[in-house]
N, C-alpha and C positions, 0 to 999 in steps of 0.2 A: 388854489385855496390852501391856506396854511393855518396851523395853530402852533402852540408852543411844542407840541409833541406829535403832530401828524401833518400830512400834506397830500394833496391830489393834484396831478397835472391836468391840463385841459383835456387830454385824451382820456384819462381815467374818469373825469367828470362826465364827459360825453358818453362813454361806454356805459357807465353806471346809470345815468339818467335814462338812456335808451332801454336798458334792461328793466328799469322800474316802469317806464311808460308801456312797454310791451306786456309786462306782467299785469298791469291794470287793464289793458285792452283785452287780454285773454279772459279776464274776470268780468268782462262787459261793463267796465268802468270807463267813462270818457266824457265827452262834451255835455255840459250841464250838471255834472256831478261835483259835489264839494268834498274835499278830502282834508280832514283835520290832521295837522302835524304837531304832535306833542312830544318834542324832543329837545334835549339840550343842543346848544349851538356847536355843531361838529361838521366836518367835511361830508360825512354821510348824510347829514340833514340837508345840506345843500344839494347833494345828488337827488334826494327824495323830492325836494321842491322843484328842481328842474325837470325831473321825470314826470311829476304830476302835471306840470304845465304842458310838457310835450305830448302827453296823452290826450290833451284837450280838456281835462278836468281843471278845477280851480283849487288852489291850496288855501287853507284857513289856519294860519299859525296860532297855536295856543301858547299862553304864557307858561313856561315850564316851572315858574316859581309861584304861580297863583294857586289858591285852594282849588281842589277838584270841582267844587260846586260852581265856581265861576266858569271853569272850562266846560262843565256840563251845560250851563246856560247858553254858552256860545254855540256848542254843538247842536243843541236842540233848536236854537233860533234859526240856524242856516241849513239844517237838515243834511248833515254829513252822511255820506255813503260809506266812507272808509276812514279808519283811524290808523295813523302811523305813529308808533309809540316806542320809546326805548325802555330799557330794563328798570331804571329807578321809579318809573310811574306805572309799571305793569300791574301792581297790586290794586290800583285804582280803576282799572279798565272797566270792570262791571259797573261801578258806581258812576263813572263819568259818561258812560254810554247808555245808561238806563233810559228807556223810552225812545232811543234813537234806532232807526232801522239800518243798522250797520250791515253791509254786505260782505265786508272783508276787514280783517285785522292784519296789519303788517308790523312785525316786531323785529328788533335786532337779534342777532344770533344768540347772545347770552340769555336773553329773556325766554326764549322758547325752550331752553334746556332746564328751566326750573320745574321741579316736580310738584310745587304747591299751587300751580295754576292750571285750571282746566278751561279751555276756550269753548264757548258754546256757538261759535261762528267760524267760518273758514279763516285760517290764518296762514301767512306766508312769511318766510324769513327774508328780511331786508337784504342780507348778504347774498342769498341765492338769486334774488331778482337783479341785484347789481352785477353779479358775475355772469349773467346770461343776456348780453345785449342783442337786441334785434331791432330792425327798422319798424317804425310805426307807420301804418298805412294811411291814417287820416290825421295829419297834423292840424293844430288849431288854426283858426283864422284870426285876423286882427280884431274882430268884433266879438270873439268868444271871451267868456269870463276867465280871467287869469288868477286873481287872488282876491280875498276878502280880508280886510284888516279891521279889527274892532277897536272902538274908542275905549278909553280907560274906564268910563262909567262913573267918573268922579262927580258928575252933576246929575246922575240918574242911571238908567239902565244902559249898559254898553250897546252901541249901535254899530252894525257892520257897514263898512264903506267898500262897495264893490268896484273893482277896476278890471277893464278889459285889457287885452294885450295891446290894443292901440293906445290907450291912455298911459299905461306903464311905459311903453316904448317912447311916447312923446316926451315924457318927463326925463327918461334916461338919456335920450339924444340931446335934450336941452342941457343937462349936466355936462355931458361930454363936450359939447360945442362951447359953452360959456367958459368952462374951466380948462379947456384944452387938454383933456385927459390923453395920455399916451401909454403905449404898452409897457414902458419902463416904470410907470407909477406903481406904488404900493398903497392900497387903501386900508384904512382901519375899518373894522366892523365892530364898533363899540355898542351900538344899539341892538337889543334883542330882535329876533325876526318878526315878532308881532308888532313892532313899531315901524312907522312909515319911513324912518330914516334908513332902514335896512334895504329899501328898494334901490337907493343910490349906491350904497355900499356894495351890494352884490352885482347889480346889473350894469352900472356905469363902469365898473372895473372889468368884469368878465366880458362885457360886450366890446371892450377896447383891447382885450388881450393882456390886461394888467393883472397884478396879483392882489388878492384880498386876504388880510390877516384877521382871522376870527378871534375876538377877545371874549373870554368866558365871563360869566356873570360875576364870578369872584374877582377876577382880574379887573373887571370894569369899575369896581368900587375903590381900587387902590391907586389913588392919584400919584403918589411918589413913585410907585412901581411902574405906572404907565409912562411917566416922563423918562424914567431910567431906561425903559425897554424900547421906546420909540426909535432911537438910532439903531439898536440891534436888529429890530424888525425891519428897518429901512422905510418907515412910514413917510410917504410924501403927501398923502391926502387924508386929512382928519375931519370927520363929520360926527358931531355929537351934540347933546343938549348943552346949554351954557353952564349948567350947574357943575358938571364934571370939569369943564374947562376952567371955571373959577377955582375949583379945588386944585387943579394942576398948576395954576398960577400961584395960589396962596401957599399951598402945602408942598407941592412938588417942585417949586422953583422953575417952572417951565420957561419963563422969560429969561431968567438968569442963565439958563443953559443954551440960550441963543436961538430958540425956536421962534419963528415968525419974523425974523429980522432979514 
């Protein structure tokens, strides 16, 4: 997993996710529990997601750019037991979790060093969990809940779509087989993690031993920049909504640069 300024090897991903899974298990969090992930798209966020699933719990990605009230409605609707949050959103934790029966708060290292935040519930440093890998005694089964993705709510109240490990695995294997994914491929991760496109980006790549390049929310809007960077990043698999591709063609001169030929 790579970004413009950070990267994690498969070994580091595995160790970090095992540490998070074991930390959750020690806090009596596991199968049947929902864990909200309210973080920007980073390698550490990927570790958190993988660790949550390895623990047997299900992750619920929240839109890091959405108003806290929307995130609160999602958390309340699915009954989250844990919130994983990074520093930029820490000041909204009390508001976003109001009325939720949170058992645990997991924050990044910088966040817990702030003097202006007093946590009313147990909290753990994400970095400490990542750095202390242990084996998980009860891994999830195929029919356990893996993740819940919420619709945009553009036609009404956002609705959660629940996926088991079996349904997610079936989709990922289909992607790998149909498109012939190989370890030498490099996936783009253009969609945010609360969009269903992220399932292919993350798991079809990692499940094949391929690389995935995480594109930040700011980078994702800059069509000319994306076209310019694709060769530098070595992207071989691009998956996104048609709108950004149209911009990359119209403004970024994607076709003129020889892509897709």
